[in-house]
C-alpha positions in Angstrom: 62.7 -8.5 -20.2 60.4 -7.3 -23.0 58.2 -10.4 -22.5 57.8 -9.5 -18.9 56.8 -5.9 -19.7 54.3 -7.1 -22.3 52.9 -9.7 -19.9 52.7 -7.0 -17.1 50.8 -4.7 -19.5 48.4 -7.4 -20.5 47.8 -8.2 -16.8 47.2 -4.5 -16.0 44.8 -4.2 -19.0 42.9 -7.3 -18.0 42.6 -6.1 -14.4 41.4 -2.6 -15.5 38.9 -4.3 -17.8 37.6 -6.4 -15.0 37.3 -3.4 -12.7 35.4 -1.5 -15.5 33.1 -4.5 -16.1 32.3 -4.7 -12.4 31.8 -0.9 -11.8 29.8 -0.5 -15.0 27.5 -3.3 -14.3 27.1 -3.8 -10.6 23.9 -2.7 -8.9 25.6 -2.5 -5.5 25.9 1.3 -5.7 22.4 1.7 -7.1 20.7 1.4 -3.7 17.8 -0.8 -3.0 15.2 1.3 -4.7 12.4 3.2 -3.1 8.6 2.8 -2.7 6.5 -0.3 -3.1 6.9 -2.9 -5.8 5.0 -2.4 -9.1 2.8 -5.2 -10.3 1.3 -6.5 -13.5 -1.9 -8.5 -12.8 -2.2 -11.3 -15.3 -5.9 -11.4 -16.5 -6.9 -9.3 -13.5 -8.0 -11.2 -10.4 -8.5 -14.7 -11.6 -9.0 -18.3 -10.5 -5.6 -20.1 -10.5 -4.9 -23.7 -11.2 -2.4 -26.5 -10.8 0.4 -25.9 -13.3 1.8 -29.5 -13.2 1.8 -31.1 -16.6 0.0 -28.2 -18.3 0.1 -28.0 -22.1 -1.4 -25.6 -24.7 -4.3 -28.0 -24.9 -5.1 -28.2 -21.2 -8.5 -26.9 -20.1 -7.4 -24.9 -17.0 -11.0 -24.2 -15.9 -11.3 -27.9 -15.1 -8.4 -27.9 -12.7 -8.8 -24.7 -10.6 -7.9 -24.6 -6.9 -10.8 -24.3 -4.5 -12.0 -20.7 -5.1 -10.9 -18.0 -2.6 -12.8 -15.2 -4.4 -15.6 -14.8 -6.9 -13.8 -13.2 -9.8 -13.4 -14.7 -13.3 -10.4 -13.7 -15.5 -10.6 -11.1 -18.3 -13.8 -9.5 -16.9 -14.4 -5.9 -16.0 -15.1 -6.8 -12.3 -11.8 -8.8 -12.1 -9.9 -5.8 -13.6 -11.5 -3.4 -11.2 -10.6 -5.7 -8.3 -7.0 -5.9 -9.5 -6.5 -2.2 -9.7 -8.1 -1.8 -6.3 -5.7 -4.4 -4.9 -2.8 -2.3 -6.2 -2.0 -3.5 -9.7 -0.2 -0.9 -11.8 -1.0 -2.7 -15.1 -3.6 -5.3 -15.9 -3.0 -7.9 -18.7 -5.9 -9.0 -20.9 -6.5 -11.3 -23.9 -8.3 -10.5 -27.1 -9.8 -12.2 -30.1 -11.4 -10.5 -33.2 -15.1 -11.3 -33.5 -17.2 -12.1 -36.6 -18.6 -8.5 -36.6 -15.3 -6.7 -36.4 -14.9 -6.1 -32.7 -12.5 -7.5 -30.2 -13.7 -9.9 -27.5 -11.7 -10.0 -24.2 -11.4 -13.7 -23.6 -8.4 -16.1 -23.2 -9.3 -19.2 -25.1 -9.1 -19.9 -28.8 -12.3 -22.0 -28.4 -15.3 -21.6 -26.2 -15.7 -25.2 -25.0 -13.5 -25.2 -22.0 -14.9 -22.3 -19.9 -18.3 -21.5 -21.4 -21.6 -23.2 -22.3 -20.8 -22.5 -25.9 -18.9 -24.5 -28.5 -16.6 -23.6 -31.4 -13.9 -21.1 -32.3 -14.2 -17.8 -30.4 -13.6 -15.6 -33.5 -16.4 -17.3 -35.4 -19.0 -15.5 -33.3 -20.3 -11.9 -33.1 -19.8 -9.9 -30.0 -23.6 -10.1 -29.4 -23.5 -13.9 -29.5 -20.5 -14.1 -27.2 -22.3 -11.8 -24.7 -25.0 -14.4 -24.3 -22.6 -17.1 -23.0 -21.9 -18.1 -19.4 -18.2 -17.7 -19.1 -18.1 -19.4 -15.7 -19.9 -22.6 -16.9 -16.9 -24.9 -17.0 -15.0 -24.1 -13.9 -14.6 -26.9 -11.4 -12.2 -27.6 -8.5 -13.3 -31.2 -7.8 -13.2 -32.9 -11.2 -16.7 -32.0 -12.2 -18.6 -32.8 -9.0 -19.5 -29.1 -8.6 -19.3 -26.0 -10.7 -19.1 -23.0 -8.4 -19.3 -20.4 -11.1 -22.0 -21.9 -13.4 -24.8 -19.4 -14.0 -22.7 -16.6 -12.6 -20.8 -15.6 -15.7 -23.7 -14.7 -18.0 -22.9 -11.7 -20.1 -19.6 -11.1 -18.5 -17.4 -11.4 -21.6 -16.5 -7.7 -22.4 -15.4 -6.2 -25.6 -12.1 -4.4 -25.8 -14.0 -1.2 -26.4 -15.9 -1.7 -23.1 -12.6 -2.3 -21.2 -10.9 0.8 -22.6 -14.0 3.0 -21.8 -14.2 1.6 -18.3 -10.5 2.2 -17.6 -9.6 5.4 -19.5 -6.6 6.4 -17.4 -5.3 2.9 -16.5 -2.3 1.0 -17.9 -3.2 -2.1 -19.8 -1.3 -4.9 -21.5 -3.2 -6.4 -24.5 -2.4 -9.9 -25.6 -3.1 -10.9 -29.2 -3.8 -14.6 -29.1 -2.8 -15.4 -32.7 0.0 -15.1 -35.3 -2.3 -13.5 -37.9 -0.8 -10.3 -39.4 -4.3 -9.1 -40.3 -5.2 -9.1 -36.6 -2.4 -6.7 -36.0 -3.6 -4.4 -38.8 -7.2 -4.6 -37.4 -6.0 -3.6 -33.9 -3.9 -0.8 -35.4 -7.0 0.6 -37.2 -8.9 0.5 -33.9 -6.2 1.9 -31.7 -5.3 4.6 -34.2 -8.4 6.5 -33.2 -7.1 7.0 -29.7 -5.1 10.1 -28.7 -1.3 9.7 -28.0 -1.7 10.1 -24.2 -4.1 7.1 -24.1 -1.8 5.0 -26.4 1.0 5.8 -24.0 -0.7 3.8 -21.4 -1.2 0.7 -23.6 1.2 -2.0 -24.6 0.5 -5.0 -26.9 2.3 -8.4 -27.1 1.6 -11.5 -29.2 2.8 -13.4 -32.2 5.6 -12.1 -34.4 3.5 -11.4 -37.4 0.6 -9.4 -35.9 3.0 -7.4 -33.7 5.1 -6.5 -36.7 2.1 -5.3 -38.7 0.8 -3.4 -35.6 4.2 -1.7 -35.1 4.4 -0.7 -38.7 1.1 1.1 -38.5 1.7 2.5 -34.9 5.5 2.9 -34.5 5.3 4.7 -31.2 3.1 2.0 -29.5 5.0 -0.2 -27.1 4.9 -3.8 -28.3 6.5 -7.2 -27.7 6.9 -10.5 -29.5 9.5 -13.2 -29.5 11.1 -11.5 -32.4 11.3 -8.1 -30.7 12.7 -9.7 -27.5 15.5 -11.5 -29.5 16.3 -8.4 -31.4 16.8 -6.5 -28.2 18.3 -8.9 -25.7 20.7 -10.8 -28.0 22.6 -7.7 -29.0 22.4 -6.4 -25.5 24.0 -9.5 -24.1 26.9 -9.0 -26.6 27.6 -5.3 -25.9 25.6 -4.4 -22.8 28.7 -4.7 -20.7 29.7 -1.3 -22.0 26.4 0.3 -21.0 25.3 0.6 -24.6 21.7 -0.1 -25.3 20.9 -1.3 -28.9 18.4 0.7 -30.9 16.3 -2.4 -31.1 15.7 -2.1 -27.4 14.0 1.3 -27.7 10.3 1.8 -27.2 9.4 -1.9 -26.7 8.8 -4.3 -23.8 10.8 -7.2 -22.4 9.6 -10.0 -20.2 12.6 -11.3 -18.3 12.4 -14.8 -16.7 14.1 -14.8 -13.3 16.3 -17.8 -14.3 17.7 -15.7 -17.2 17.8 -12.3 -15.5 21.1 -12.8 -13.6 23.0 -13.3 -16.9 22.0 -9.8 -18.1 24.6 -7.1 -17.9 23.8 -4.8 -15.0 21.0 -6.9 -13.5 18.9 -5.8 -11.8 19.0 -2.0 -11.2 21.4 -0.9 -13.9 19.9 -3.1 -16.6 16.4 -1.9 -15.8 17.5 1.7 -15.7 19.2 1.5 -19.1 16.3 -0.3 -20.7 13.7 2.0 -19.2 15.7 5.1 -20.3 15.2 3.8 -23.8 11.4 3.9 -23.3 11.1 0.2 -22.8 9.1 -1.5 -20.0 10.8 -4.3 -18.0 8.6 -7.1 -16.6 10.0 -9.8 -14.3 8.3 -13.2 -14.6 8.9 -16.2 -12.4 10.8 -19.3 -13.2 11.7 -19.8 -16.8 8.7 -17.8 -18.0 6.8 -20.8 -19.2 3.0 -20.7 -19.1 2.8 -17.3 -17.4 4.5 -18.3 -14.2 4.1 -15.5 -11.7 5.2 -14.2 -8.3 2.1 -15.4 -6.4 3.0 -16.0 -2.8 5.1 -14.6 0.1 7.8 -17.1 -0.8 7.8 -15.9 -4.4 8.1 -12.3 -3.3 11.2 -13.0 -1.3 13.0 -13.9 -4.5 12.5 -10.5 -6.1 15.9 -8.8 -6.2 16.6 -5.7 -4.2 16.8 -2.7 -6.5 14.5 -4.0 -9.2 12.4 -1.0 -10.4 10.4 -2.7 -13.1 7.0 -4.5 -13.1 6.5 -7.9 -11.4 4.2 -10.4 -13.1 1.6 -12.0 -10.8 -1.4 -14.3 -11.1 -2.4 -13.4 -7.5 -2.5 -9.7 -7.1 -5.1 -10.2 -4.4 -2.7 -12.3 -2.4 0.7 -10.5 -2.9 -0.9 -7.1 -2.3 -1.8 -8.3 1.2 1.7 -9.4 1.8 3.0 -6.0 0.9 0.7 -4.3 3.3 1.8 -6.4 6.3 
């Protein structure tokens, strides 16, 4: 008799726990959200390329699709076009220069995209300005180069970008794991008022992000280390609704293949994390090599009720899909 009572109590407890887990983490009662999706434009409006077999050493400028527009990534015109197309945030890449500035450019070396050669950071900003950043782009295996001669002087400095877009939200990507680069960026950004810093986020290697965060603790940052320190504890205790301190004032990039395993996905998870001052960005696939939601078919996979930012390489295309 006692065993039956104990068994009944355990069954009631487990049933109550399951009901609690469901109600506390379902997004069914959160509605489908309001307004248009929010987008993060990767490198502005850029030329895209075949992702098959891509590695860190692949020269992507040599495998672009036939151009549908005349913009080159990481340039002020491409960022202006992205914001005009509806981007809420634009992502850009930086490298320190030999004369103490930051160049906005993706590649560690110049050889792939430009008519220059060597390591990007070994040049001054003035020297980098003389390069043609459209020199290496080809969609037909080198038969033609549609942007050759059109990219002269288009590599901007970070200073130029921030001056051009004083009230826009930007995501800055540190392309190294050098802690001194984080300190250098902290020295630079430390001159900006808090309201401007509030519109900036920075991600990159663990070491530069750690040194940057130490100098500017209120700046929103992200690295693999900060992601793990937030999401692993959350996956352990997030079923209760509790958000670990390590999830506060940071940024998380959530691959769509992992997202469904997060407690409260999509609406409750996003609401909890954003209430902690953290930005949630949904990326396509498993998150490898900056996969984005770049087509109508991709957009159909975005879950109802997701209120965060959506990573795209084709803001020019998806913005047209939204307006239809």
